[in-house]
N, C-alpha and C positions, 0 to 999 in steps of 0.2 A: 743468169738467173738458175739458182740452184733449187730445184725442186724436192722435197722430201715428201717419201712415201712411208705412210704409217702401216706397219703390218698388224693384223688383227690379233690379238691377246692370244696365249696360249689358253688352250681349255682347261689348265688348273688356276690360272688366275681367276678365268669367269668364273669358276664352282667358288673360289674364295671370296671373290664380291659378293656372289648372290648370299653365300652364308653370312657375310659381314652385314649387309642388308637385313635378312633374316633377323640375326641377332640384337638388331639395333631396334626392330620393331618390336621384339619380344620384350625387350628392355622396358619400351616405351609403353607398352599396353601393362606392363606389371606395375611402374611407376603411377600411370592412370587411375589403375584399379584400388591401387593403396591410397592414394590420396581421395580417391572418391569414398572409399570405406570412410576416412578420416573424417570428411565433413559430413557423413550423413550417421558417423556414431551419435546417438541421442547424449547430451550432455545437458546440466542443469542449466547453464549459459545461454544454449541455444534457445532456451525459452524466453527471451529476452531482445527485442528489435529496438534500436533506436532510431526513432524516425524523425528527431528534431533539427529544425536548420540553424538554430544557435550555436554559436563557436564553444568548443569546451572548456570547462571552466575547473578550477581548483581550488585546494585550501588557500593558497596564496594569494587569490583574487579577491580575498576578503568579502565575501559574500554569505548570506544565509540560504542555505540550500532547503527546501521544503517538498518533499514527497506525499503527493495527494494524486488519488484514483478517481478516475471518470469513466460511469459507466453511462453508456447510451442514452438509458430510462432516467438517468438523475444528473444528466449533463448541467443543467440549470444550476444546481446546488454547488457543484465544483465550481462553476465560474462565479457563484456568489462568494464563496470563499475567498477563491484568490483574488478577487476585486476588494473583500474587506483587508486583507494582507498588504495588498499593493497601496492601497488607500490610506494607511494609518502607520506607514512606516517610511521613513528616508533612507533606511538601509538597502542596499543593493540584493534583492532578493531574487533567488533563480527557482524555478518552478520545474520540480520533474513529474509531468504528469502520467499515468500508468492507466492505460487503456487496453481493452480488446482491439480487435482488428477492426470489426464492424463499425468501431466507434472512432476509429482515427480521422478520416476526412469530418465529420461533425466536429470533435474537438478542435481539430484545426482553423476550420470555417467562423465557431463561435468565439475565437481569439482574433485572427484577424480581421473580421468584420465589426468589433465592438472595440469599444475603450480600451480595452485588454491589450490590442495589439502593440504596447508599449514596453509588455511585459517581456522579460529574459526566460526562457523556457525550452525544454527539451519532452517532445513526447515518446513516450517508451511502451512498446506493445509487448503484452504479456499471454502466453500460450498457456492456455488451461490444463493441457496434457500433463503439466508438472506435478497437477494434484492425483493424478490416475493412483488409484488403490491408497488414497489417503482422505477422501472425504465419500460420504457415500448420501444418496438420496433422502431427505427428510420433510415430510409434506407439513410439518406442523409450520415453521417458518420459511418457509423456500429461499426467502430474500436471503436469509442470513448464510445461505450457501454459496450463494454470488463467487466466482472465481476471485474478484479482485478484492473480496474480504480477507484472503491469505496473501494479498502482495507485502502486507508489514512482515511475514515471516522471512521474506526473501530479500529484505534490502539489501546486503553486501552484495547482491549478484546483478543490482541496477547499474546500467552504464552513468556512473557518476565517478568523482574522485574527489571524494571528502572523509575527511575522519568522522566527523559530525553532522546528524542531519535531523530535521523535525518531522515526523510524521504526523498525518491530520485526516481524520475521517473526513467524508462530505457533508455531513449534517452540523456543520460548525460555522461559526462566526466570530472573527479575530478582531477584538475593539482596541486592543491593547499594542503595542510596538512588537513586531514579532523578534526583532532582535535581543530582547530583554530574555525573552523564553530560550531562544538561542546559545545565549551567554551565561545560563547558570550554570553552576559549577557540580558534577556527578561525582559522586564519592569513587575514592581508588577500586578498581575491582571491579564497579558497575557498570553494565552494558548501556541500561539505561535508564530512564527516569517517567515514572508515572504519579498520576493522582489516588491516593488511597481513598477508597469508599467511606472513610470514618473521619473526614475532615472539618468541615465547616458546620457550625450549628444551623443554618440555612439550608445546608443539604440534607441533615437529619429530618428537620421540619418536613420538606418535601419526601423524604424517602418514607416517612412515617404517613403522610397523606395518601403515595399511590400503592405501599406495600413492597417497594422496590427489595430485591435482596442486596445485601452488601456482604455477603462472607461467602467464604469458600464452601458453606453447604448449600448457596443456591446455584451453583456452578457444575460441581462434583458429584459423582455419585456416591457416598459413602456406604453403599450396598458392596459394592465391588470392592475384590482384595486389592486390586493393582491400587485403587485410590487409597483404603487405609493404610497400605505398607509407606505409602511418600511420608507419613508422619506430620501431615500437617493438621493444626487444630482445625475441625471444621467451623468454628466461631470466630476464628481469622480475619481481619478485614481483607475481602479482596481490593482489587483495582481496576481503573478502566483503560484497557488499550488503544482507545479511539484516538488519545491524544498524546504523543512521548516523545523526547530525545532520546537519540540512539548515538552512542559511540561507536561507529561500525567496526574501529580497530579492534576493541575490547569485544564486540560481537563475533567477529571471525574469529579471534584467539580462544574464545569460548565453547566453538562450534554452536552457537545459539540455532542456527538455523536446522542443523541436524538433529539438536534435541527437540524440539519443535515438531519435526517430522517424525519422528520415533513417537510422538504421543498421538499424533495425527492417525498415524498408522496402528497404533495400540487400539484408539476408539473405533477405527474402521474394522478391527476384528473381534473386541469386545465390550463395544458401545459403552463406555464407561461415564460419557456425558453424552449430552443431543442437544439438537436446536431447540427443542421444547423449554429447557432449561434458559435460566435468564440472560445470559450472554451468547445463546448459539453456540457455533461449533468453533468460533477463530478465538474466543476469549479463553477457555479451560487451558490450551495448551502454553499459552501466554503466563496464565495463572501458575501453572505447575513450574514451568523453567523458570520464572522470574523469581519464585517467592524466596523471600527473605534476602533478594540480591539487585534489589534498585532502590534509586534515589527516589525521594519524595518531592513531587511539582511543588510549587507554590498552589495553594488552593484556587485562587484568585483566576488561577492560566487554566483551569477546566472546572467550570461552573455546569453541571450537566443536570442529567434527569429530566430535561425540558420536554421531552418527546413521549414521557410515559402516562400522561394525562393529559385530556381535551380542555381542562378547565382548572388543574393544580397549577398556582402562579407562585413565582418567587415577587418579593418586594420590588419595586421600580429603582428604590435608591440602592439597593442590592445589586441588582444588573447593572448599574450605570459605573459600580467600583469592579465589575468582573471585567477580566481582560482576554477570556474567550467563552463562548458560549456553546453547549454542545446539546444539541435537540435528539440525543438517543432514546430509543423506545419506537414505538410505531407511529405515532402521532408529529411526522415531520411539518415543518412550516411551510413549505410549497405545496401540501396538500391542506384541506379543511375538516374537520376542526383542527385547531392546534394552538400553544398558547404562544403570547409575545411574537407575532410575526410581524408587528412594526418592526423590531429590531432586526429580524432576518431578511425584511423585504427592501429594507434600505440600501441593501447591497446587491440585490436582485440584478441582473442584467439581461433583457429579456433577449430569446433566443432567436437569432437572424433567419434561422431557417424553419422557425416555429412550431418545432417537433417538439421541443418540451415548453409547457405553457403551465401557470398557476391554477391551483383549483381553490377557486373562491364562492361564496354564496352570491347568487342575483341580487343586485339592489333591488329594492321594494319601490324604488321611484320608477 
């Protein structure tokens, strides 16, 4: 048997090993610091968090992607919209439901514990910090300042993989087949399609009865130089951004989100519009950026102004022809008073948590 005796390493080798270990530690710390800074650097995309359990879908999956927001206080309204769409089409619809952190659990429960458990969906969490320096408090209609009102500005940042999407407010009901809206043609170079406020005779009658604003004068402060410099005739018809079809490729190409943010920041500094005006602070940037650059929707795909009066009504025959109804305005169909409650309530699904409930007059019986 041969015994090998290992002699201690010379002092210089020990020193070299120690320096090597020290160097490795320093490189590791440097890399860790770099990664940490990169991960904490504020980016616009950091304000979206995907929370859905559904598989990722793409354009090739032949689905109709619908983006809708779900606030905690109006969660039942969102579910009524989804139910109306889901019940009136044989198309494969994929719902992107955008909400704030405190409403994520409630949103998921509402779906999995009701008849909606069969829908395809993904929940996306929005961080309102993205609006810092762009929206200031306004006490005249505080509900119009809700962070989710501005989600429509950031559609390309959603965790989706589609060239085209439909955006819907939570105070609508879809009576037609949503795929017909999705398949409409957009004019070349247009990033979106909206409904002009000067379309149907029935809408004109409603507008006259409630004194609703339908021109740019009703949304922008033409006393301000910044507004006058736009060169937009104040008598031009406005449009409603609560329902629209968006071409996200064109939206990105034209940097629409950056343009919208520019006007939000301009208003933050110079108050060129306010929520006291007809459409709040989310409509004017859209009116400015998309002026003369949008395709017009079929007016029956956006019958609106139903929430501007507690008693001004459309004819029943006209409402039966309408593909989409919109209760824009302060008189919502889950509250009371409001008009055409039966058309909305047929799609309402009671909240399994009982946090959202309908406001209705007590029966005399």
